[in-house]
N, C-alpha and C positions, 0 to 999 in steps of 0.2 A: 520539347513536349514530354510530359510525364508518361510512363508506361501505364497501361490500363489498370494494373493491380497496384495502385498507389493512392495516397492521400496527401494533399498539400494544405498547409495552414500556417498563419502567423501564430505567435504566442498570444492567445486571447486572454489569458489569465493574468500575466504579469508584464506584458509588453516588451519582452526581450527583442532587440532589433533583429530583423531578418525574417526569412520564411523557411519553414521546415517541412520535411516530407516523411512519410511512413511507407517503406517498401513492404508489400504484402506477399507472403509465400502462397503461391497458387495451390500447393499440395496440402499444407498444414493449416492455413488460415491465420497464422501468427504474423506479427509485423515488427519491423526494426526501424527506429528513427534515424533519419539522415539530416545533416552529415554525421558520420560516425565521429565520436569524440572519446578521449580517454578520461579516466577518473579525475585527473587533475584539472580538467576543463569544465567539469560539471558545476563547480561553484558559481560560475558566471550566470547560470540559469536561475539562481535563487536570489532574489532581491532581499534587501534588508527587511522589507515588510512582509516576507513570505509567511503566510498564516500559521502553518504548523510549527514554526520556529519562534513565534512571537511570545514574549512574556507580557501578560496583560497588566498594564500599570493603572489605568483609571479605575477607581473603585466600582462604579456602576457596571462597566464592561466586564470587570473581573467577576463580579457577583453573578451577572447573567450567564457568563461563560461557565462558571462553576456549576450552576444549576443544570445547564445543558450537558456539561461533561458527565455529571452524575447520572443523568437519565441515559445518555449514550452508553456509559459504562454498564449500567444496569441491564440494558438490552443486549449489549455485546457479549456479556458473560453467559447469556442464555441462548446464544446463536452460534452457529459455526463461524469461525473455527475455535473460538475461545471456549465454547461449550464442551469441547473435548477434555478440558481440564477439570470439569466437575466430577467430584468423587475421588480425585487424586489428592494425596497428601501434599500440601505445599512444600516445595523444595526450591531449586534454583531455576530461574528463568532468564532468558536472553531476548531482549527486544531490539531488533535491528532497524535502524532508521527511525528512532523513537521520537523525533521532534522534540517538543518541550517536555515529553514524558507523561502525558495524560494516562495512557494505558498502563505504563509501567508503575506509576504511582497508585493507580487503582488496584492493581494486582498486589503491590507491596502492602497495601492496607489490609489485604486478605491473607497475609502470611507468607507470600512468596518473596524470596530473596532475589531482587531484580538487578541485573546488569543491563545497561543500555549502550548501544553503539550509535553514534550520531556525528556526522561530519561538521555540523554547524557549531562553532565555538560558543555562540551566545545561547543556543538551545541546550548544549551540554552543560553550561554553567547554570542555567535554570534548573536542570534536573538535579545537579549536585545540591543546590539550595533546597530541593525537595527531598533530599536524603537518598537519592538514587546513585548507585555506582555507575556513573556515566563515563565512557571511554571515547574520547574524541577521535574520529576518523571513520574509516569504513572497514568491512570485514577483512580486506586484504592488508590493512595496516595496523590494526590493533592486536594486542596480545590477549588470547582467550585460553582458559583452562581446558585442555583436551579432555573430552569425556566428562565434563563437569556440570552439564546442564540437563534439566529434566524436560525443558522445551525451548525451542527457538521460534520467535514470532517475527514474521514479516507482514506487518499490518499496513498495506498499501505502500510498501517500500521496495519490494523485489523488482517492480517495473522501473524503478529509478536507477538501477545498476547497469553498468555497461557489459557485465558478464554474469548473468544470473546463474548459469550452470556452475560456474566456479564458486559463487557464493553459496549455492546449495551444498557443494562438496565441503565447504568450510563449516557450514551449519551441521552437517553430518558428523564431522570430526569433533565438534564441540559438544555433541549430545552424548548422554549416557546410553548404554544399551537399553532399548525399550523407550527411549525418549521420543518426543513428538516434534515435528515441524508444523507450524500453523501459518497459513498463508491466506491473505486476501489481496486480490488485484482486480483492476477493471477487466471486464469480460469483452475481449475483442471480437468474440463470436456473437455478440448480442445484436438484436434488431436495431437498438438505438445507434450503435456504431455504423451499421449498414445504412440507416436512414440519414443520419446527420453528417457522416463523413468528417470533414474538417471542422464542423461546428459541434462535434460531440464533446461534451464537457469533460468526460473522463479520458479523452485523448491527451490533454494537458501537455502539448508540445511546448518547448523541447525537453521538459524535465522527465517525461516518461520515455525511456530508451528502448524498452522491449515490451511488446504488446501481446498478451497471452490469450489464446483460445484454450478450451478445456484439454484437448488432446495433447497440445504442446506442453502445458504445465505438467500433466501426468508423465509425459515422456521425460521431461527434465528431472522430475523427482526420482523416477526409476533409474535414470542414468547416473544419478548421484548416489544410488545405493538404497534409497528408501523403499519400504514395502507398505502393505496395507493402505494404499492410497485411496482416499475418499474425496470425491469432488462434489461440491454443491454450488448452486447459483442463488442469488438473492437480488431483490430490487432495492436500489437506493432511493431515498426520498428526494435528493438534490438533482440527480442525473437528468431527468426529463425537463423540469422547469429551467435548469441552468443551460441546457442545450438550446432550448427555445429562446432564452435570453441571447445566446450567441447568434442565433439566426436573425433576430430582430435588431440587436444593437452591435453585434460584431465583436463584443468584448465583455469582460466581467464588470458589471456596474458597481458591485459592492465587494472589492477585493480584500478588505480588512476591517477590523474594529467592530463597533456596535452594529453598524448597518449590516455587516456580513452575518453576524449572529442572528439578528432579527430576520434577515432574508432566508437564512438556512432553516430557521424555525417555521417560517411560513411555508416553505417547500413541503413540509410534512403534510399540509392540507391537500396536496395533489397526489399523495402516495396511492390512494384508492384507484385513481385513474391509471397510474403507472402499472399497478397490479393487474388491472383488467387488460391493458394493452400487452403486458407480458404474456398473459394466457393466450391472447389472440395471435400475436405477431412473432413470438418465439422467445429466445433466451433472455433473461434479465441481464442487467448491466454490471453485475458484480460476481466474481468467481472466487470460490474458496476451496482450499485444499487442506486436508489433514493427512499426514503420513508418519510412519514410524521408522526409527532406526532399529533394525532387527537385533535380537540378542546375539546373533552370530552373523558376522559379515559374510555376504555371498562370495563365492570363489571368484577371484580376479578383481574384487573391489579394493581399491586402495584409498586411504584417507589423505 
């Protein structure tokens, strides 16, 4: 029998065999996925058709996706955390867990010199074809220029790591003094997580290894040496309808291709309902953080 503070679920998104659990901390409200695995074992959780890694081959799908990505990029640059870059002179940026490089390519088109870290060989190859300096691996295995970057971005990637605090230390070391770390993760403190439990779309077991609430993300950032920590929450368009899909069907009905993109677009029609429920029931389903590497390291902090 599972302890009361836990969640159990199969892989509803990509059908990895087995059943997985999330152990929840009673004190901080964060979660850790079980069974515990090492970085070398994570690749088994990402099938060849995993959406963020896919290069879109069919012309119609590629065209539709390009339009959607343009609109998503337009909105993302005006919202936390990427909005923190507005007004800054373009310099060097590091995108960790960049997938096929949609965000990195969008920022590169606006003058940023982008480096990306990505463990998927095919996704890294796609980024190189797009002109991005893609380094295959994870933060613990790739070589980065110490103090060489103006910002480090974890766009829904920090929750995929087995040791996020260590990765935040590595991000700190890669940043210039005054550089920013920009983070978006699912909000484990949201009402959607409490209501849907194992059917929560953003749980994404077993790929999400650590599940952040606001206080735990802030604590991790400060432990890594960051200051000026700002947290915000926002409502995703996909979260609520996709969670209801899991309740009804028990799995993702449109895991890839054109149907996935059409379904994601239709989810935007339900966003007004989500916004109302967020006001009534509590925290939205996405958590963002912006924090700064100070000009002078705090006493006792080591890189």
